[in-house]
MIBA-804954 format. One record per atom (N, C-alpha, C, O): residue number from 0; atom name; x, y, z. Coordinates in steps of 0.05 Angstrom, whole numbers, plus 32768, in hexadecimal, padded with zeros to 4 digits. Example, Ala and Ser with C-alpha at 12.3 -4.5 7.8 and 13.67 -1.06 7.14 Angstrom:
BEGIN
    i  at    xx    yy    zz
    0   N  8108  7F8E  809C
    0  CA  80F6  7FA6  809C
    0   C  8108  7FBE  809C
    0   O  811D  7FBE  80A9
    1   N  8101  7FD3  808E
    1  CA  8111  7FEB  808F
    1   C  8102  8001  809D
    1   O  810C  8017  80A1
This chain:
BEGIN
    i  at    xx    yy    zz
    0   N  8010  7FE8  8000
    0  CA  8000  8000  8000
    0   C  8011  8019  8000
    0   O  800B  802D  7FF2
    1   N  8027  8019  8010
    1  CA  8039  8030  8011
    1   C  8045  8035  7FF6
    1   O  8046  804C  7FED
    2   N  804F  8020  7FE9
    2  CA  805B  8024  7FCF
    2   C  8047  802D  7FBA
    2   O  804D  803E  7FA9
    3   N  802E  8022  7FBC
    3  CA  8019  802A  7FAA
    3   C  8013  8048  7FAC
    3   O  8012  8056  7F98
    4   N  8010  8052  7FC5
    4  CA  800A  806E  7FC9
    4   C  8022  807F  7FC0
    4   O  801F  8094  7FB4
    5   N  803A  8076  7FC6
    5  CA  8052  8084  7FBD
    5   C  8052  8087  7F9F
    5   O  8057  809D  7F95
    6   N  804D  8071  7F90
    6  CA  804F  8073  7F73
    6   C  8039  8085  7F68
    6   O  803D  8092  7F53
    7   N  8022  8086  7F75
    7  CA  800C  8097  7F6B
    7   C  8013  80B5  7F6F
    7   O  800E  80C5  7F5D
    8   N  8020  80BB  7F85
    8  CA  8027  80D7  7F8A
    8   C  8040  80DF  7F7B
    8   O  8041  80F3  7F6D
    9   N  8055  80CF  7F7D
    9  CA  806F  80D5  7F6F
    9   C  806C  80D3  7F51
    9   O  807B  80E0  7F42
   10   N  8059  80C2  7F48
   10  CA  8055  80BF  7F2B
   10   C  804A  80D8  7F1D
   10   O  8049  80DA  7F05
   11   N  8041  80EC  7F2D
   11  CA  8037  8105  7F21
   11   C  804D  8118  7F19
   11   O  8048  812B  7F0B
   12   N  8066  8112  7F22
   12  CA  807C  8124  7F1B
   12   C  8081  8125  7EFD
   12   O  807D  8111  7EEF
   13   N  808A  813C  7EF4
   13  CA  8091  813F  7ED8
   13   C  807A  8147  7EC6
   13   O  807E  814D  7EAE
   14   N  8062  8147  7ED0
   14  CA  804A  814E  7EBF
   14   C  8045  816C  7EBF
   14   O  803D  8177  7EAA
   15   N  8048  8179  7ED6
   15  CA  8043  8196  7ED8
   15   C  805B  81A3  7EE5
   15   O  805E  81A2  7EFE
   16   N  806D  81AF  7ED5
   16  CA  8085  81BB  7EE1
   16   C  8080  81CF  7EF8
   16   O  8090  81CF  7F0B
   17   N  806B  81DF  7EF8
   17  CA  8067  81F0  7F0F
   17   C  8061  81E1  7F29
   17   O  806A  81E9  7F3E
   18   N  8053  81CA  7F26
   18  CA  804E  81B9  7F3E
   18   C  8068  81AC  7F47
   18   O  806C  81AA  7F5F
   19   N  8079  81A4  7F35
   19  CA  8093  8199  7F3C
   19   C  80A3  81AE  7F4B
   19   O  80B0  81A7  7F5F
   20   N  80A3  81C6  7F41
   20  CA  80B2  81DC  7F4F
   20   C  80A8  81E2  7F6B
   20   O  80B7  81E5  7F7D
   21   N  808D  81E2  7F6D
   21  CA  8081  81E7  7F88
   21   C  8088  81D0  7F9B
   21   O  808F  81D5  7FB2
   22   N  8086  81B8  7F91
   22  CA  808C  81A1  7FA2
   22   C  80A9  81A1  7FAA
   22   O  80B0  819B  7FC1
   23   N  80BB  81A8  7F97
   23  CA  80D7  81A9  7F9E
   23   C  80DC  81BE  7FB4
   23   O  80EB  81B9  7FC6
   24   N  80CF  81D5  7FB1
   24  CA  80D3  81EA  7FC5
   24   C  80C8  81E2  7FE0
   24   O  80D5  81E7  7FF4
   25   N  80B0  81D7  7FE1
   25  CA  80A5  81CE  7FFB
   25   C  80B4  81B8  8007
   25   O  80B8  81B7  801F
   26   N  80BE  81A5  7FF7
   26  CA  80CD  818E  8001
   26   C  80E7  8197  800E
   26   O  80F0  818C  8022
   27   N  80F3  81AC  8002
   27  CA  810D  81B5  800C
   27   C  810B  81CB  8020
   27   O  811A  81CB  8034
   28   N  80FA  81DF  801B
   28  CA  80F9  81F7  802C
   28   C  80DF  81FD  803A
   28   O  80DC  8212  8047
   29   N  80CC  81EB  8038
   29  CA  80B2  81F0  8044
   29   C  80B2  81F4  8062
   29   O  80A2  8203  806C
   30   N  80C5  81E8  8070
   30  CA  80C6  81EB  808D
   30   C  80CB  8209  8094
   30   O  80C3  8211  80AA
   31   N  80D9  8217  8083
   31  CA  80DF  8234  8089
   31   C  80C5  8244  808B
   31   O  80C5  8258  8099
   32   N  80B0  823C  807E
   32  CA  8097  824A  807F
   32   C  808A  8249  809B
   32   O  8079  8259  80A2
   33   N  8093  8235  80AB
   33  CA  8088  8233  80C6
   33   C  8092  8249  80D8
   33   O  8088  824C  80EF
   34   N  80A5  8259  80CF
   34  CA  80AE  8270  80DE
   34   C  8097  8285  80E0
   34   O  8097  8295  80F3
   35   N  8086  8285  80CC
   35  CA  8070  8299  80CC
   35   C  805C  8294  80E4
   35   O  8058  82A7  80F3
   36   N  8051  827C  80E8
   36  CA  8040  8279  80FF
   36   C  804F  827B  811A
   36   O  8044  8283  812E
   37   N  8069  8273  811A
   37  CA  8078  8276  8132
   37   C  807C  8294  8139
   37   O  807A  829B  8150
   38   N  8081  82A4  8125
   38  CA  8084  82C1  8129
   38   C  8069  82CD  8132
   38   O  8069  82DF  8143
   39   N  8053  82C3  8126
   39  CA  8039  82CD  812F
   39   C  8034  82C6  814C
   39   O  8028  82D7  815A
   40   N  803C  82AF  8154
   40  CA  8038  82A7  8170
   40   C  804A  82B8  8183
   40   O  8041  82BF  8199
   41   N  8062  82BE  817A
   41  CA  8075  82CC  818C
   41   C  806E  82EA  818D
   41   O  806E  82F6  81A3
   42   N  8069  82F6  8176
   42  CA  8065  8313  8175
   42   C  8048  831C  8175
   42   O  8043  8333  817B
   43   N  8036  830B  816E
   43  CA  801A  8312  816B
   43   C  800B  8313  8185
   43   O  7FFC  8302  818C
   44   N  8010  8328  8194
   44  CA  8002  832B  81AE
   44   C  7FF6  8347  81B0
   44   O  7FFD  8359  81A2
   45   N  7FE4  8349  81C2
   45  CA  7FD6  8362  81C7
   45   C  7FE8  8375  81D7
   45   O  7FFA  836C  81E6
   46   N  7FE3  838F  81D5
   46  CA  7FF2  83A3  81E5
   46   C  7FE8  83A2  8202
   46   O  7FF6  83AC  8214
   47   N  7FD1  8397  8207
   47  CA  7FC6  8394  8222
   47   C  7FD7  837F  8230
   47   O  7FD3  8367  822A
   48   N  7FE8  8386  8242
   48  CA  7FFB  8374  824F
   48   C  7FF0  8369  8269
   48   O  7FFF  835E  8279
   49   N  7FD7  836C  826E
   49  CA  7FCB  8361  8287
   49   C  7FB4  834F  8280
   49   O  7FA9  8351  8269
   50   N  7FAC  833F  8292
   50  CA  7F94  832F  828F
   50   C  7F96  831A  827A
   50   O  7FAB  830D  8277
   51   N  7F80  8317  826B
   51  CA  7F7E  8302  8258
   51   C  7F92  8304  8241
   51   O  7F9D  82F0  8238
   52   N  7F96  831C  8237
   52  CA  7FA9  8320  8221
   52   C  7FC5  8319  8229
   52   O  7FD4  830D  8219
   53   N  7FCD  831F  8242
   53  CA  7FE8  8318  824B
   53   C  7FEB  82FA  824D
   53   O  8000  82EF  8246
   54   N  7FD6  82EC  8257
   54  CA  7FD7  82CF  8259
   54   C  7FD9  82C3  823D
   54   O  7FE8  82AF  8239
   55   N  7FCB  82CE  822A
   55  CA  7FCC  82C4  820F
   55   C  7FE7  82C8  8202
   55   O  7FF1  82B6  81F4
   56   N  7FF4  82DF  8208
   56  CA  800F  82E4  81FD
   56   C  8023  82D0  8209
   56   O  8034  82C6  81FB
   57   N  8021  82CB  8223
   57  CA  8033  82B8  8230
   57   C  802F  829C  8224
   57   O  8042  828E  821E
   58   N  8016  8294  8220
   58  CA  8010  827A  8216
   58   C  801B  8277  81F9
   58   O  8026  8262  81F2
   59   N  8017  828C  81E9
   59  CA  8020  828A  81CD
   59   C  803E  8289  81CB
   59   O  8049  827B  81BB
   60   N  804C  8299  81DC
   60  CA  8069  8298  81DC
   60   C  8073  827D  81E7
   60   O  8087  8272  81DD
   61   N  8065  8272  81FA
   61  CA  806C  8257  8204
   61   C  8069  8243  81ED
   61   O  8078  822F  81EC
   62   N  8056  8246  81DB
   62  CA  8052  8235  81C4
   62   C  806C  8233  81B4
   62   O  8074  821E  81AB
   63   N  8078  824A  81AF
   63  CA  8090  824B  819F
   63   C  80A7  823C  81AC
   63   O  80B5  822D  819F
   64   N  80AA  823F  81C6
   64  CA  80BF  8231  81D4
   64   C  80B9  8213  81D5
   64   O  80CB  8202  81D1
   65   N  80A0  820C  81D9
   65  CA  8098  81EF  81D8
   65   C  809D  81E4  81BC
   65   O  80A5  81CC  81BA
   66   N  8098  81F3  81A7
   66  CA  809C  81EA  818C
   66   C  80BA  81E3  8188
   66   O  80C1  81CF  817B
   67   N  80CC  81F4  8192
   67  CA  80E8  81EF  818F
   67   C  80F1  81D6  819E
   67   O  8100  81C5  8194
   68   N  80E7  81D3  81B6
   68  CA  80ED  81BC  81C7
   68   C  80E2  81A2  81B9
   68   O  80F0  818E  81B7
   69   N  80C9  81A4  81B1
   69  CA  80BC  818C  81A5
   69   C  80CB  8185  818B
   69   O  80CF  816D  8185
   70   N  80D2  8198  817B
   70  CA  80E1  8192  8162
   70   C  80FB  8184  8167
   70   O  8101  8170  8159
   71   N  810A  818E  817A
   71  CA  8124  8181  8180
   71   C  8120  8165  818B
   71   O  812E  8152  8183
   72   N  810D  8162  819D
   72  CA  8109  8147  81A9
   72   C  80FE  8134  8193
   72   O  8107  811D  8192
   73   N  80EC  813D  8183
   73  CA  80E1  812B  816E
   73   C  80F6  8123  815A
   73   O  80F6  810C  8151
   74   N  8107  8135  8152
   74  CA  811D  812E  8140
   74   C  8130  811A  814D
   74   O  813C  8109  813F
   75   N  8134  811D  8167
   75  CA  8144  8109  8175
   75   C  8137  80EE  8175
   75   O  8145  80D9  8171
   76   N  811D  80ED  8178
   76  CA  810E  80D3  8177
   76   C  8112  80C7  815B
   76   O  8116  80AF  8158
   77   N  8111  80D8  8146
   77  CA  8115  80CE  812B
   77   C  8130  80C2  8127
   77   O  8133  80AD  811A
   78   N  8145  80CE  8133
   78  CA  8160  80C3  8131
   78   C  8161  80A7  813D
   78   O  816E  8095  8132
   79   N  8154  80A4  8154
   79  CA  8154  808A  8161
   79   C  8146  8075  8150
   79   O  8150  805F  814C
   80   N  812F  807D  8146
   80  CA  811F  806A  8135
   80   C  812E  8063  811B
   80   O  8130  804C  8114
   81   N  813A  8078  810E
   81  CA  8148  8073  80F5
   81   C  8161  8062  80F9
   81   O  8169  8054  80E6
   82   N  816D  8063  8110
   82  CA  8184  8052  8116
   82   C  817C  8036  811D
   82   O  8189  8023  8114
   83   N  8167  8033  812C
   83  CA  815D  8019  8134
   83   C  8151  8009  811D
   83   O  8154  7FF1  811B
   84   N  8143  8018  810C
   84  CA  8135  800B  80F5
   84   C  8139  801C  80DD
   84   O  812B  8030  80D9
   85   N  814C  8015  80CC
   85  CA  8153  8024  80B4
   85   C  8141  801C  809D
   85   O  8141  8005  8094
   86   N  8131  802F  8093
   86  CA  8121  802A  807B
   86   C  812D  803A  8064
   86   O  8130  8052  8066
   87   N  8135  802C  804F
   87  CA  8141  803B  8038
   87   C  812D  804E  802B
   87   O  8115  804A  802C
   88   N  8138  8062  801F
   88  CA  8127  8075  8010
   88   C  811A  8068  7FF8
   88   O  8124  8053  7FEF
   89   N  8104  8073  7FEE
   89  CA  80F6  8066  7FD7
   89   C  8107  8062  7FBE
   89   O  8103  8050  7FAF
   90   N  811A  8074  7FBA
   90  CA  812B  8073  7FA2
   90   C  8141  805E  7FA3
   90   O  814E  8059  7F8F
   91   N  8144  8051  7FBA
   91  CA  8159  803D  7FBC
   91   C  814F  8023  7FB0
   91   O  813C  8016  7FBA
   92   N  815B  801B  7F9A
   92  CA  8154  8002  7F8C
   92   C  813A  8004  7F7C
   92   O  8131  7FEF  7F72
   93   N  812F  801B  7F79
   93  CA  8116  801E  7F6A
   93   C  8117  8036  7F58
   93   O  8126  8049  7F5D
   94   N  8108  8036  7F43
   94  CA  8107  804C  7F31
   94   C  80F1  8060  7F3A
   94   O  80D9  8059  7F3A
   95   N  80F9  8077  7F43
   95  CA  80E7  808C  7F4C
   95   C  80EF  80A7  7F3F
   95   O  8105  80A9  7F35
   96   N  80DD  80BA  7F41
   96  CA  80E3  80D5  7F36
   96   C  80ED  80E6  7F4D
   96   O  80DE  80ED  7F60
   97   N  8107  80EC  7F4D
   97  CA  8113  80FD  7F62
   97   C  8113  811A  7F59
   97   O  811E  8120  7F44
   98   N  8108  812B  7F69
   98  CA  8109  8148  7F63
   98   C  8120  8156  7F72
   98   O  8127  816D  7F6B
   99   N  812C  8149  7F85
   99  CA  8141  8154  7F95
   99   C  8158  8140  7F97
   99   O  8154  8129  7F92
  100   N  8170  814A  7F9D
  100  CA  8186  8137  7FA0
  100   C  8180  8122  7FB7
  100   O  8174  8129  7FCB
  101   N  8188  810A  7FB3
  101  CA  8182  80F5  7FC7
  101   C  8191  80F9  7FE1
  101   O  81A8  8103  7FE1
  102   N  8184  80F1  7FF6
  102  CA  8192  80EF  8010
  102   C  8191  80D2  8019
  102   O  817F  80C3  8010
  103   N  81A4  80CA  8029
  103  CA  81A7  80AE  802E
  103   C  81A2  80A6  804B
  103   O  81A7  808F  8053
  104   N  8196  80B8  805B
  104  CA  818F  80B0  8076
  104   C  8174  80A0  8075
  104   O  8169  809C  805F
  105   N  816B  8098  808C
  105  CA  8153  8087  808D
  105   C  813B  8096  8082
  105   O  8138  80AF  8086
  106   N  812A  8088  8074
  106  CA  8112  8094  8069
  106   C  80FC  8097  807E
  106   O  80EC  80AA  807D
  107   N  80FB  8084  8090
  107  CA  80E6  8085  80A6
  107   C  80F4  808B  80C0
  107   O  8108  807F  80C7
  108   N  80E8  809D  80CE
  108  CA  80D3  80B1  80C8
  108   C  80DF  80CA  80BA
  108   O  80F7  80CF  80BC
  109   N  80CE  80D8  80AD
  109  CA  80D6  80F0  809F
  109   C  80DD  8107  80B3
  109   O  80CB  810F  80C3
  110   N  80F5  8111  80B2
  110  CA  80FD  8127  80C4
  110   C  80ED  8140  80BE
  110   O  80E6  814F  80D0
  111   N  80E9  8145  80A4
  111  CA  80DA  815E  809C
  111   C  80BE  815D  80A7
  111   O  80B4  8171  80B2
  112   N  80B1  8146  80A4
  112  CA  8095  8144  80AE
  112   C  8095  8145  80CD
  112   O  8083  8152  80D8
  113   N  80A8  8139  80DA
  113  CA  80A9  813A  80F7
  113   C  80AD  8156  8101
  113   O  809E  815F  8113
  114   N  80BF  8165  80F5
  114  CA  80C4  8180  80FE
  114   C  80AC  8192  80F9
  114   O  80A4  81A1  810A
  115   N  809F  818F  80E1
  115  CA  8088  819F  80DB
  115   C  8071  819B  80EE
  115   O  8065  81AE  80F8
  116   N  806B  8181  80F4
  116  CA  8055  817C  8106
  116   C  805B  8180  8123
  116   O  8048  8184  8133
  117   N  8074  8180  812B
  117  CA  807A  8186  8147
  117   C  8076  81A4  814B
  117   O  806D  81AC  8161
  118   N  807B  81B5  8137
  118  CA  8075  81D1  8139
  118   C  8057  81D5  8139
  118   O  804C  81E3  814A
  119   N  804A  81CA  8125
  119  CA  802D  81CD  8122
  119   C  801E  81C4  813B
  119   O  800B  81D1  8144
  120   N  8026  81AD  8147
  120  CA  8019  81A3  815F
  120   C  801E  81B4  8177
  120   O  8010  81B0  818B
  121   N  8032  81C5  8177
  121  CA  8038  81D6  818E
  121   C  802A  81F1  818E
  121   O  802B  81FF  81A2
  122   N  801D  81F8  8178
  122  CA  8012  8213  8176
  122   C  7FF5  8214  8180
  122   O  7FE3  821C  8171
  123   N  7FF0  820D  8198
  123  CA  7FD5  820C  81A3
  123   C  7FCA  8228  81AA
  123   O  7FB2  822B  81AB
  124   N  7FDB  823C  81AE
  124  CA  7FD2  8256  81B6
  124   C  7FD8  826C  81A1
  124   O  7FD2  8283  81A6
  125   N  7FE3  8264  818B
  125  CA  7FE8  8277  8175
  125   C  7FCD  827F  8169
  125   O  7FB9  8271  816D
  126   N  7FCC  8295  8159
  126  CA  7FB4  829C  814C
  126   C  7FAA  8285  813A
  126   O  7FBA  8275  8130
  127   N  7F90  8283  8136
  127  CA  7F84  826D  8127
  127   C  7F8F  826B  810B
  127   O  7F95  8255  8101
  128   N  7F93  8282  80FE
  128  CA  7F9E  8282  80E2
  128   C  7FBA  8275  80E2
  128   O  7FC1  8268  80CF
  129   N  7FCA  827B  80F7
  129  CA  7FE5  8270  80F9
  129   C  7FE5  8252  80FC
  129   O  7FF5  8244  80F1
  130   N  7FD2  8248  810C
  130  CA  7FD0  822B  8110
  130   C  7FC8  821D  80F6
  130   O  7FD3  8208  80EF
  131   N  7FB5  8229  80E7
  131  CA  7FAC  821E  80CE
  131   C  7FC3  821F  80B9
  131   O  7FC7  820C  80AA
  132   N  7FD1  8236  80B9
  132  CA  7FE7  8239  80A6
  132   C  7FFC  8224  80AB
  132   O  8006  8217  8098
  133   N  8003  821F  80C4
  133  CA  8017  820B  80CB
  133   C  800E  81EF  80C3
  133   O  801E  81DF  80B9
  134   N  7FF4  81E9  80C7
  134  CA  7FEA  81CE  80BF
  134   C  7FEB  81CA  80A1
  134   O  7FF2  81B5  8097
  135   N  7FE4  81DF  8092
  135  CA  7FE4  81DD  8075
  135   C  8001  81DA  806B
  135   O  8006  81C9  8059
  136   N  8013  81EA  8076
  136  CA  802F  81E7  806E
  136   C  803A  81CB  8074
  136   O  8048  81BF  8064
  137   N  8033  81C1  808C
  137  CA  803C  81A6  8094
  137   C  8032  8191  8081
  137   O  8040  817F  8079
  138   N  8018  8193  8079
  138  CA  800D  8180  8066
  138   C  801B  8182  804B
  138   O  8021  816E  803E
  139   N  8020  819A  8042
  139  CA  802D  819E  8028
  139   C  804A  8194  8028
  139   O  8054  8189  8015
  140   N  8058  8197  803F
  140  CA  8073  818C  8041
  140   C  8072  816E  8040
  140   O  8082  8162  8032
  141   N  805F  8161  804D
  141  CA  805C  8144  804C
  141   C  8058  813B  8030
  141   O  8065  8129  8026
  142   N  8045  8147  8022
  142  CA  803E  813F  8007
  142   C  8056  8144  7FF4
  142   O  805B  8133  7FE3
  143   N  8063  815A  7FF8
  143  CA  807A  8161  7FE6
  143   C  8091  814D  7FE9
  143   O  809F  8147  7FD6
  144   N  8096  8143  8002
  144  CA  80AB  8130  8006
  144   C  80A6  8116  7FF8
  144   O  80B8  8109  7FEE
  145   N  808D  810E  7FF7
  145  CA  8085  80F6  7FE8
  145   C  8086  80FB  7FCA
  145   O  8091  80EB  7FBA
  146   N  807B  8111  7FC1
  146  CA  807A  8119  7FA5
  146   C  8096  811B  7F9A
  146   O  809B  8113  7F83
  147   N  80A9  8125  7FAA
  147  CA  80C5  8129  7FA1
  147   C  80D5  810F  7FA1
  147   O  80EC  810E  7F98
  148   N  80C9  80F9  7FAA
  148  CA  80D6  80DF  7FA9
  148   C  80E8  80D9  7FC1
  148   O  80F8  80C6  7FBF
  149   N  80E6  80E8  7FD6
  149  CA  80F8  80E6  7FED
  149   C  80EE  80D4  8003
  149   O  80FE  80C9  8013
  150   N  80D3  80D1  8005
  150  CA  80C7  80C1  801B
  150   C  80AF  80B2  8011
  150   O  80A2  80B9  7FFD
  151   N  80AA  809C  801F
  151  CA  8090  808E  801B
  151   C  807B  809C  802B
  151   O  8081  80AB  803E
  152   N  8061  8098  8024
  152  CA  804C  80A5  8034
  152   C  804D  809E  8052
  152   O  8047  80AF  8062
  153   N  8053  8085  8058
  153  CA  8054  807D  8075
  153   C  806B  808B  8083
  153   O  806A  808E  809C
  154   N  8080  8092  8075
  154  CA  8096  80A1  8081
  154   C  808D  80BC  808B
  154   O  8093  80C4  80A2
  155   N  807E  80CA  807A
  155  CA  8075  80E5  8082
  155   C  805E  80E3  8097
  155   O  805C  80F4  80A8
  156   N  804D  80CF  8094
  156  CA  8038  80CC  80A9
  156   C  8044  80C5  80C4
  156   O  803C  80CF  80D9
  157   N  8058  80B3  80C4
  157  CA  8066  80AC  80DD
  157   C  8073  80C4  80E9
  157   O  8073  80C8  8101
  158   N  8080  80D5  80D8
  158  CA  808D  80ED  80E2
  158   C  8078  8100  80EE
  158   O  807E  810D  8103
  159   N  8061  8103  80E1
  159  CA  804C  8114  80EC
  159   C  8043  810A  8107
  159   O  803F  811A  811A
  160   N  803F  80F0  810A
  160  CA  8036  80E5  8123
  160   C  804B  80EA  8139
  160   O  8043  80F0  8150
  161   N  8064  80E6  8133
  161  CA  8079  80EB  8147
  161   C  8079  8108  814F
  161   O  807B  810E  8166
  162   N  8078  811A  813B
  162  CA  8078  8137  8141
  162   C  8061  813F  8153
  162   O  8064  814E  8166
  163   N  8049  8135  814C
  163  CA  8031  813C  815C
  163   C  8033  812F  8178
  163   O  802B  813C  818C
  164   N  803C  8117  817A
  164  CA  803E  8109  8194
  164   C  8052  8117  81A6
  164   O  804D  811B  81BE
  165   N  8069  811F  819B
  165  CA  807D  812C  81AC
  165   C  8073  8148  81B4
  165   O  8078  8151  81CA
  166   N  8066  8156  81A2
  166  CA  805C  8171  81A9
  166   C  8047  816E  81BF
  166   O  8045  817F  81D1
  167   N  8036  8159  81BF
  167  CA  8023  8155  81D4
  167   C  8031  814E  81EE
  167   O  8028  8158  8203
  168   N  8046  813F  81ED
  168  CA  8055  8138  8205
  168   C  8062  8151  8211
  168   O  8062  8155  8229
  169   N  806D  8163  8200
  169  CA  8079  817B  820A
  169   C  8064  818E  8216
  169   O  8069  819A  822B
  170   N  804D  8190  8209
  170  CA  8037  81A0  8215
  170   C  802F  8195  8230
  170   O  802B  81A5  8243
  171   N  802D  817B  8233
  171  CA  8026  816E  824C
  171   C  803B  8174  8261
  171   O  8035  817B  8278
  172   N  8055  8171  825A
  172  CA  806B  8175  826D
  172   C  806F  8193  8274
  172   O  807C  8199  8288
  173   N  8064  81A5  8264
  173  CA  8067  81C2  8268
  173   C  805C  81CA  8283
  173   O  8064  81DF  828E
  174   N  8049  81BB  828E
  174  CA  803E  81C2  82A8
  174   C  8053  81C3  82BE
  174   O  804F  81D0  82D3
  175   N  806A  81B6  82BA
  175  CA  807F  81B6  82CD
  175   C  8090  81CF  82CD
  175   O  80A1  81D3  82DF
  176   N  808D  81E0  82B8
  176  CA  809D  81F8  82B6
  176   C  8092  820D  82C9
  176   O  807A  8211  82CB
  177   N  80A4  821A  82D8
  177  CA  809A  822F  82EB
  177   C  808B  8245  82DE
  177   O  8092  824E  82C8
  178   N  8076  824F  82EA
  178  CA  8065  8264  82DF
  178   C  8074  827E  82DB
  178   O  806D  828E  82C9
  179   N  8089  8282  82EA
  179  CA  8099  829B  82E7
  179   C  80A6  829C  82CC
  179   O  80AA  82B2  82C1
  180   N  80AB  8285  82C0
  180  CA  80B7  8285  82A5
  180   C  80A4  8290  8290
  180   O  80AC  82A0  827F
  181   N  808A  8289  8293
  181  CA  8077  8294  8280
  181   C  8073  82B2  8284
  181   O  806E  82C0  8270
  182   N  8074  82BB  829C
  182  CA  8072  82D8  82A0
  182   C  808B  82E7  8295
  182   O  8088  82FD  828B
  183   N  80A2  82DA  8296
  183  CA  80BA  82E5  828A
  183   C  80B6  82E7  826B
  183   O  80BF  82FA  825F
  184   N  80A9  82D3  825F
  184  CA  80A4  82D4  8243
  184   C  8093  82EC  823B
  184   O  8097  82F7  8225
  185   N  8081  82F3  824C
  185  CA  806F  830A  8246
  185   C  807F  8324  8244
  185   O  8078  8336  8235
  186   N  8094  8327  8254
  186  CA  80A4  833F  8254
  186   C  80B7  8342  823D
  186   O  80C2  8358  8239
  187   N  80BC  832C  822F
  187  CA  80CF  832E  8218
  187   C  80C3  833F  8202
  187   O  80AB  8341  81FF
  188   N  80D5  834C  81F2
  188  CA  80CB  835D  81DC
  188   C  80BE  834D  81C7
  188   O  80B5  8358  81B3
C-alpha cells in the first residue's frame, strides 16, 4: 500500500513544471515558512499588559519556546528510530522521479514532517490564522517530500505522529515550569 501511494503521488512529477517547482521549494524550504506563525505567536500581543491579554501573550510566547523544545526532542527521537530501524529511501533500488539531490539517511521517519508537526502541535495559543497556516504548510511539506521522491507516505505520516506526540508531551510537562518564567516572557520586547 505504501509503495502504491508513493507511485501515485511521485508519478505526477514531470507533467506540470510549475507544480514540480512548487513541490521542490516546499520539500526543501517549506519549514522556513513556519517562522511566520512563530513570529505571530511571539510578537502578536495586545498593548494591554494586564489581565486576559497579558495571560494570552505569555501563553503565546510559551508556545514558541515549547515548539523549539518539542522540535529538538522529536528530531532526537527520529535519530534513535532511524538508527534502530533503518528504512532505505524510495529511490534506493527502484526507479523514482527525484526532484532534489538524494540523501542517504533513514527514510523513516521524515525529519521534515516531524519538525513541521512539532511546531504546529505546539501553537495552541497563537492566533487562529497562524495555527491554520502552520497546519497547511506542514501538510504541504509532507506531500512535497513524497512528490519529490524522498519519502514514502508512511514516512511522513510517522514523522507527523512523532512531532504531534512530542509536542503534546512537552505541553503536558510544561506544568512543571515555574510561573515566574511565563511572567518574564511577558516583559520581553
